[in-house]
TORPA-4810 file (N, C-alpha, C, O; in nm, 3 decimals):
<nodes>
NODE_1_0.110_2.709_-0.534_0.105_2.567_-0.505_0.182_2.542_-0.375_0.303_2.566_-0.369_X
NODE_2_0.114_2.494_-0.274_0.177_2.466_-0.144_0.250_2.333_-0.150_0.193_2.230_-0.186_X
NODE_3_0.378_2.338_-0.114_0.461_2.218_-0.113_0.550_2.222_0.010_0.632_2.313_0.025_X
NODE_4_0.533_2.124_0.097_0.624_2.109_0.211_0.677_1.967_0.211_0.607_1.873_0.176_X
NODE_5_0.802_1.954_0.252_0.864_1.823_0.256_0.940_1.809_0.387_1.054_1.854_0.399_X
NODE_6_0.877_1.748_0.483_0.934_1.723_0.615_0.905_1.576_0.648_0.791_1.540_0.675_X
NODE_7_1.009_1.493_0.644_0.986_1.348_0.659_0.950_1.306_0.801_0.929_1.188_0.827_X
NODE_8_0.941_1.401_0.892_0.893_1.366_1.026_0.741_1.369_1.032_0.682_1.328_1.133_X
NODE_9_0.676_1.418_0.926_0.529_1.421_0.920_0.479_1.312_0.826_0.554_1.262_0.742_X
NODE_10_0.353_1.275_0.841_0.294_1.176_0.751_0.294_1.226_0.607_0.317_1.148_0.514_X
NODE_11_0.269_1.353_0.588_0.270_1.410_0.453_0.408_1.392_0.389_0.418_1.353_0.272_X
NODE_12_0.512_1.421_0.465_0.649_1.405_0.414_0.683_1.260_0.384_0.753_1.231_0.287_X
NODE_13_0.633_1.168_0.467_0.659_1.026_0.443_0.589_0.979_0.316_0.643_0.898_0.241_X
NODE_14_0.467_1.029_0.293_0.396_0.994_0.169_0.474_1.047_0.049_0.489_0.977_-0.051_X
NODE_15_0.524_1.169_0.060_0.604_1.226_-0.050_0.731_1.142_-0.073_0.769_1.117_-0.188_X
NODE_16_0.795_1.100_0.035_0.916_1.018_0.024_0.888_0.888_-0.050_0.962_0.850_-0.141_X
NODE_17_0.782_0.819_-0.011_0.750_0.689_-0.071_0.693_0.701_-0.212_0.702_0.606_-0.290_X
NODE_18_0.634_0.815_-0.245_0.573_0.830_-0.378_0.659_0.913_-0.472_0.609_0.968_-0.570_X
NODE_19_0.788_0.923_-0.443_0.886_0.994_-0.526_0.840_1.134_-0.566_0.855_1.175_-0.681_X
NODE_20_0.784_1.207_-0.470_0.739_1.344_-0.493_0.808_1.436_-0.392_0.742_1.511_-0.320_X
NODE_21_0.941_1.429_-0.387_1.014_1.502_-0.285_1.089_1.624_-0.338_1.149_1.697_-0.259_X
NODE_22_1.086_1.648_-0.467_1.156_1.762_-0.527_1.056_1.874_-0.553_0.965_1.860_-0.635_X
NODE_23_1.073_1.986_-0.484_0.976_2.096_-0.497_0.979_2.158_-0.636_0.881_2.220_-0.677_X
NODE_24_1.089_2.144_-0.708_1.097_2.199_-0.844_1.003_2.128_-0.938_0.943_2.190_-1.026_X
NODE_25_0.988_1.997_-0.919_0.902_1.915_-1.006_0.791_1.849_-0.925_0.762_1.731_-0.943_X
NODE_26_0.731_1.924_-0.837_0.627_1.869_-0.750_0.510_1.816_-0.831_0.465_1.879_-0.927_X
NODE_27_0.461_1.699_-0.792_0.347_1.637_-0.858_0.219_1.674_-0.785_0.117_1.703_-0.848_X
NODE_28_0.223_1.672_-0.652_0.103_1.695_-0.572_0.121_1.815_-0.480_0.232_1.843_-0.434_X
NODE_29_0.012_1.884_-0.455_0.009_1.989_-0.354_-0.012_1.924_-0.217_-0.053_1.808_-0.208_X
NODE_30_0.015_1.998_-0.113_-0.004_1.946_0.023_-0.147_1.899_0.046_-0.169_1.795_0.108_X
NODE_31_-0.244_1.975_-0.004_-0.384_1.937_0.014_-0.415_1.803_-0.052_-0.495_1.726_0.000_X
NODE_32_-0.352_1.776_-0.165_-0.375_1.648_-0.233_-0.315_1.532_-0.155_-0.376_1.425_-0.144_X
NODE_33_-0.196_1.552_-0.100_-0.134_1.449_-0.015_-0.222_1.424_0.108_-0.243_1.310_0.148_X
NODE_34_-0.272_1.533_0.167_-0.361_1.520_0.282_-0.488_1.444_0.245_-0.541_1.368_0.326_X
NODE_35_-0.537_1.465_0.124_-0.657_1.393_0.079_-0.627_1.244_0.067_-0.711_1.162_0.105_X
NODE_36_-0.510_1.207_0.013_-0.473_1.066_0.005_-0.467_1.004_0.145_-0.516_0.893_0.166_X
NODE_37_-0.408_1.077_0.239_-0.401_1.028_0.376_-0.540_1.010_0.435_-0.568_0.910_0.502_X
NODE_38_-0.627_1.105_0.411_-0.764_1.097_0.461_-0.839_0.979_0.401_-0.909_0.906_0.472_X
NODE_39_-0.825_0.959_0.270_-0.895_0.848_0.203_-0.846_0.712_0.249_-0.920_0.614_0.246_X
NODE_40_-0.720_0.706_0.291_-0.661_0.577_0.328_-0.646_0.561_0.479_-0.559_0.487_0.526_X
NODE_41_-0.729_0.631_0.555_-0.731_0.613_0.700_-0.602_0.654_0.768_-0.565_0.596_0.870_X
NODE_42_-0.533_0.752_0.713_-0.407_0.805_0.766_-0.295_0.701_0.764_-0.197_0.715_0.837_X
NODE_43_-0.308_0.599_0.680_-0.202_0.499_0.662_-0.106_0.551_0.556_-0.144_0.570_0.440_X
NODE_44_0.020_0.575_0.596_0.117_0.638_0.507_0.143_0.553_0.383_0.146_0.606_0.271_X
NODE_45_0.162_0.424_0.400_0.195_0.339_0.285_0.078_0.327_0.189_0.097_0.326_0.067_X
NODE_46_-0.042_0.317_0.241_-0.160_0.311_0.153_-0.180_0.444_0.080_-0.219_0.445_-0.037_X
NODE_47_-0.155_0.555_0.148_-0.168_0.687_0.085_-0.062_0.704_-0.024_-0.090_0.758_-0.131_X
NODE_48_0.060_0.657_0.002_0.166_0.663_-0.099_0.131_0.575_-0.219_0.158_0.612_-0.333_X
NODE_49_0.073_0.459_-0.192_0.031_0.371_-0.301_-0.076_0.438_-0.387_-0.074_0.429_-0.509_X
NODE_50_-0.169_0.507_-0.321_-0.273_0.580_-0.395_-0.211_0.691_-0.479_-0.252_0.713_-0.592_X
NODE_51_-0.112_0.760_-0.424_-0.043_0.866_-0.498_0.030_0.808_-0.620_0.024_0.865_-0.729_X
NODE_52_0.098_0.695_-0.600_0.168_0.630_-0.712_0.071_0.584_-0.820_0.099_0.599_-0.939_X
NODE_53_-0.043_0.530_-0.780_-0.143_0.488_-0.878_-0.196_0.607_-0.956_-0.222_0.597_-1.076_X
NODE_54_-0.212_0.721_-0.889_-0.259_0.842_-0.957_-0.155_0.891_-1.058_-0.189_0.928_-1.170_X
NODE_55_-0.028_0.891_-1.018_0.079_0.929_-1.110_0.082_0.835_-1.229_0.094_0.879_-1.343_X
NODE_56_0.070_0.706_-1.202_0.074_0.605_-1.309_-0.040_0.624_-1.408_-0.020_0.618_-1.529_X
NODE_57_-0.158_0.646_-1.356_-0.274_0.666_-1.444_-0.257_0.790_-1.530_-0.287_0.789_-1.649_X
NODE_58_-0.208_0.897_-1.469_-0.186_1.020_-1.546_-0.080_1.001_-1.653_-0.097_1.048_-1.765_X
NODE_59_0.030_0.933_-1.619_0.136_0.910_-1.717_0.087_0.825_-1.833_0.113_0.856_-1.949_X
NODE_60_0.016_0.718_-1.802_-0.034_0.630_-1.907_-0.133_0.704_-1.997_-0.135_0.681_-2.118_X
NODE_61_-0.213_0.791_-1.939_-0.312_0.865_-2.016_-0.247_0.973_-2.103_-0.281_0.988_-2.220_X
NODE_62_-0.153_1.047_-2.044_-0.093_1.159_-2.117_0.013_1.116_-2.216_0.014_1.163_-2.330_X
NODE_63_0.103_1.028_-2.176_0.219_0.996_-2.259_0.187_0.886_-2.359_0.230_0.893_-2.475_X
NODE_64_0.114_0.786_-2.316_0.087_0.668_-2.398_0.219_0.611_-2.448_0.313_0.595_-2.370_X
NODE_65_0.230_0.579_-2.576_0.356_0.529_-2.632_0.388_0.614_-2.754_0.314_0.613_-2.853_X
NODE_66_0.499_0.688_-2.746_0.535_0.782_-2.851_0.677_0.755_-2.896_0.766_0.733_-2.813_X
NODE_67_0.700_0.756_-3.027_0.834_0.743_-3.084_0.854_0.853_-3.187_0.770_0.873_-3.274_X
NODE_68_0.965_0.924_-3.176_0.998_1.029_-3.269_1.148_1.024_-3.292_1.227_1.051_-3.202_X
NODE_69_1.187_0.991_-3.415_1.327_0.972_-3.451_1.390_0.868_-3.359_1.345_0.753_-3.355_X
NODE_70_1.492_0.906_-3.285_1.560_0.811_-3.196_1.509_0.817_-3.052_1.561_0.747_-2.965_X
NODE_71_1.409_0.899_-3.028_1.358_0.917_-2.892_1.222_0.853_-2.880_1.136_0.869_-2.967_X
NODE_72_1.202_0.779_-2.771_1.072_0.718_-2.749_1.033_0.734_-2.602_1.119_0.739_-2.513_X
NODE_73_0.905_0.740_-2.579_0.851_0.748_-2.443_0.739_0.647_-2.432_0.653_0.639_-2.519_X
NODE_74_0.742_0.570_-2.326_0.641_0.466_-2.308_0.575_0.484_-2.171_0.620_0.428_-2.071_X
NODE_75_0.469_0.562_-2.170_0.397_0.589_-2.046_0.335_0.465_-1.986_0.321_0.456_-1.864_X
NODE_76_0.298_0.369_-2.070_0.236_0.246_-2.021_0.335_0.165_-1.938_0.299_0.109_-1.834_X
NODE_77_0.460_0.158_-1.984_0.562_0.084_-1.908_0.592_0.152_-1.776_0.608_0.086_-1.673_X
NODE_78_0.600_0.283_-1.778_0.623_0.358_-1.654_0.508_0.335_-1.558_0.528_0.313_-1.439_X
NODE_79_0.386_0.340_-1.610_0.268_0.318_-1.528_0.271_0.178_-1.466_0.234_0.161_-1.349_X
NODE_80_0.314_0.079_-1.543_0.321_-0.058_-1.493_0.417_-0.069_-1.375_0.387_-0.135_-1.275_X
NODE_81_0.532_-0.005_-1.386_0.630_-0.006_-1.277_0.573_0.062_-1.153_0.589_0.013_-1.041_X
NODE_82_0.505_0.175_-1.172_0.447_0.247_-1.059_0.335_0.166_-0.993_0.321_0.167_-0.871_X
NODE_83_0.255_0.098_-1.074_0.148_0.014_-1.018_0.207_-0.102_-0.937_0.152_-0.139_-0.833_X
NODE_84_0.317_-0.159_-0.984_0.382_-0.267_-0.908_0.435_-0.215_-0.774_0.425_-0.283_-0.672_X
NODE_85_0.492_-0.096_-0.776_0.542_-0.035_-0.653_0.426_-0.008_-0.556_0.439_-0.032_-0.436_X
NODE_86_0.314_0.040_-0.607_0.200_0.067_-0.520_0.144_-0.063_-0.462_0.100_-0.066_-0.347_X
NODE_87_0.144_-0.170_-0.541_0.098_-0.300_-0.491_0.190_-0.349_-0.379_0.143_-0.407_-0.280_X
NODE_88_0.319_-0.327_-0.394_0.415_-0.368_-0.291_0.390_-0.290_-0.161_0.395_-0.348_-0.053_X
NODE_89_0.363_-0.159_-0.173_0.335_-0.079_-0.054_0.207_-0.126_0.016_0.201_-0.130_0.139_X
NODE_90_0.106_-0.162_-0.063_-0.019_-0.211_-0.003_0.005_-0.346_0.067_-0.051_-0.370_0.175_X
NODE_91_0.086_-0.432_0.007_0.119_-0.560_0.072_0.191_-0.537_0.205_0.162_-0.603_0.304_X
NODE_92_0.284_-0.442_0.205_0.354_-0.410_0.330_0.256_-0.359_0.435_0.264_-0.397_0.552_X
NODE_93_0.164_-0.274_0.394_0.064_-0.222_0.488_-0.024_-0.334_0.542_-0.056_-0.336_0.661_X
NODE_94_-0.062_-0.428_0.455_-0.143_-0.542_0.499_-0.069_-0.624_0.603_-0.126_-0.663_0.705_X
NODE_95_0.060_-0.651_0.578_0.140_-0.732_0.671_0.158_-0.661_0.804_0.152_-0.723_0.910_X
NODE_96_0.181_-0.529_0.799_0.197_-0.453_0.923_0.068_-0.454_1.004_0.071_-0.470_1.126_X
NODE_97_-0.046_-0.436_0.937_-0.174_-0.438_1.007_-0.204_-0.575_1.066_-0.259_-0.584_1.176_X
NODE_98_-0.169_-0.680_0.993_-0.191_-0.817_1.043_-0.104_-0.845_1.165_-0.149_-0.908_1.261_X
NODE_99_0.022_-0.798_1.162_0.110_-0.824_1.277_0.069_-0.742_1.398_0.087_-0.786_1.512_X
NODE_100_0.014_-0.622_1.375_-0.031_-0.538_1.487_-0.155_-0.597_1.554_-0.172_-0.585_1.675_X
NODE_101_-0.240_-0.660_1.474_-0.364_-0.714_1.530_-0.346_-0.858_1.579_-0.440_-0.918_1.630_X
NODE_102_-0.227_-0.913_1.563_-0.201_-1.048_1.609_-0.245_-1.153_1.510_-0.260_-1.270_1.547_X
NODE_103_-0.266_-1.118_1.388_-0.308_-1.213_1.286_-0.447_-1.182_1.237_-0.521_-1.106_1.298_X
NODE_104_-0.480_-1.242_1.126_-0.609_-1.209_1.066_-0.713_-1.319_1.083_-0.828_-1.300_1.043_X
NODE_105_-0.676_-1.435_1.143_-0.775_-1.538_1.168_-0.729_-1.627_1.283_-0.614_-1.622_1.325_X
NODE_106_-0.820_-1.707_1.330_-0.790_-1.800_1.438_-0.865_-1.929_1.407_-0.948_-1.933_1.317_X
NODE_107_-0.835_-2.033_1.481_-0.898_-2.162_1.458_-0.992_-2.193_1.574_-0.956_-2.175_1.691_X
NODE_108_-1.110_-2.240_1.541_-1.207_-2.280_1.644_-1.247_-2.425_1.616_-1.277_-2.462_1.503_X
NODE_109_-1.248_-2.506_1.722_-1.292_-2.644_1.707_-1.439_-2.655_1.744_-1.485_-2.593_1.839_X
NODE_110_-1.509_-2.734_1.669_-1.652_-2.750_1.691_-1.678_-2.894_1.735_-1.646_-2.989_1.664_X
NODE_111_-1.735_-2.908_1.851_-1.764_-3.040_1.906_-1.911_-3.071_1.884_-1.999_-2.995_1.926_X
NODE_112_-1.939_-3.183_1.816_-2.078_-3.219_1.788_-2.119_-3.353_1.849_-2.237_-3.387_1.849_X
NODE_113_-2.022_-3.430_1.904_-2.057_-3.558_1.966_-1.951_-3.595_2.070_-1.855_-3.521_2.091_X
NODE_114_-1.969_-3.709_2.135_-1.875_-3.751_2.240_-1.736_-3.776_2.185_-1.636_-3.739_2.248_X
NODE_115_-1.728_-3.838_2.070_-1.597_-3.865_2.010_-1.523_-3.733_1.985_-1.404_-3.723_2.013_X
NODE_116_-1.593_-3.634_1.932_-1.532_-3.503_1.907_-1.485_-3.436_2.034_-1.381_-3.370_2.036_X
NODE_117_-1.561_-3.454_2.143_-1.523_-3.395_2.270_-1.394_-3.459_2.322_-1.304_-3.389_2.367_X
NODE_118_-1.387_-3.592_2.315_-1.264_-3.661_2.357_-1.146_-3.616_2.273_-1.037_-3.594_2.325_X
NODE_119_-1.167_-3.604_2.143_-1.060_-3.562_2.053_-1.015_-3.419_2.085_-0.896_-3.389_2.078_X
NODE_120_-1.108_-3.332_2.120_-1.072_-3.196_2.156_-0.987_-3.193_2.283_-0.892_-3.116_2.292_X
NODE_121_-1.021_-3.277_2.382_-0.942_-3.284_2.503_-0.800_-3.330_2.473_-0.703_-3.276_2.527_X
NODE_122_-0.787_-3.429_2.386_-0.655_-3.479_2.347_-0.576_-3.370_2.275_-0.457_-3.351_2.301_X
NODE_123_-0.642_-3.298_2.184_-0.576_-3.192_2.110_-0.530_-3.080_2.203_-0.419_-3.029_2.189_X
NODE_124_-0.615_-3.041_2.299_-0.578_-2.938_2.396_-0.458_-2.980_2.478_-0.367_-2.900_2.502_X
NODE_125_-0.458_-3.108_2.522_-0.346_-3.158_2.601_-0.218_-3.156_2.518_-0.111_-3.122_2.570_X
NODE_126_-0.227_-3.192_2.392_-0.109_-3.193_2.305_-0.055_-3.051_2.281_0.066_-3.030_2.276_X
NODE_127_-0.147_-2.954_2.267_-0.104_-2.815_2.247_-0.038_-2.756_2.370_0.049_-2.670_2.359_X
NODE_128_-0.079_-2.802_2.486_-0.030_-2.744_2.612_0.093_-2.815_2.666_0.136_-2.785_2.777_X
NODE_129_0.151_-2.906_2.594_0.271_-2.975_2.642_0.390_-2.886_2.646_0.499_-2.930_2.684_X
</nodes>
């Protein structure tokens, strides 16, 4: 199983954000991290979110909710926390992409008559003060 952890690379950053940085208990191989990066357009935060969602799904499926004597394991709760973390990473990626592109929308005025044209001139003058 190939495992490298170098936080100067995108692969290492994905491992850092997806809590897969300990080679003793590695969750993903390098090829799997590279696949997440490829699927998410080489966006580190989106790839880490995908990795966290995969971990969460696996935990919820394998562990479920188990109680034995005084010990209990709740894979569903762990999965919920991981899904919330992945949603937060996706929100951060959305905000970063929006700020890089200068925003996600703009306003356009539509002039359909003389009154609208006069109003547009007044609005332009007010914006340019």
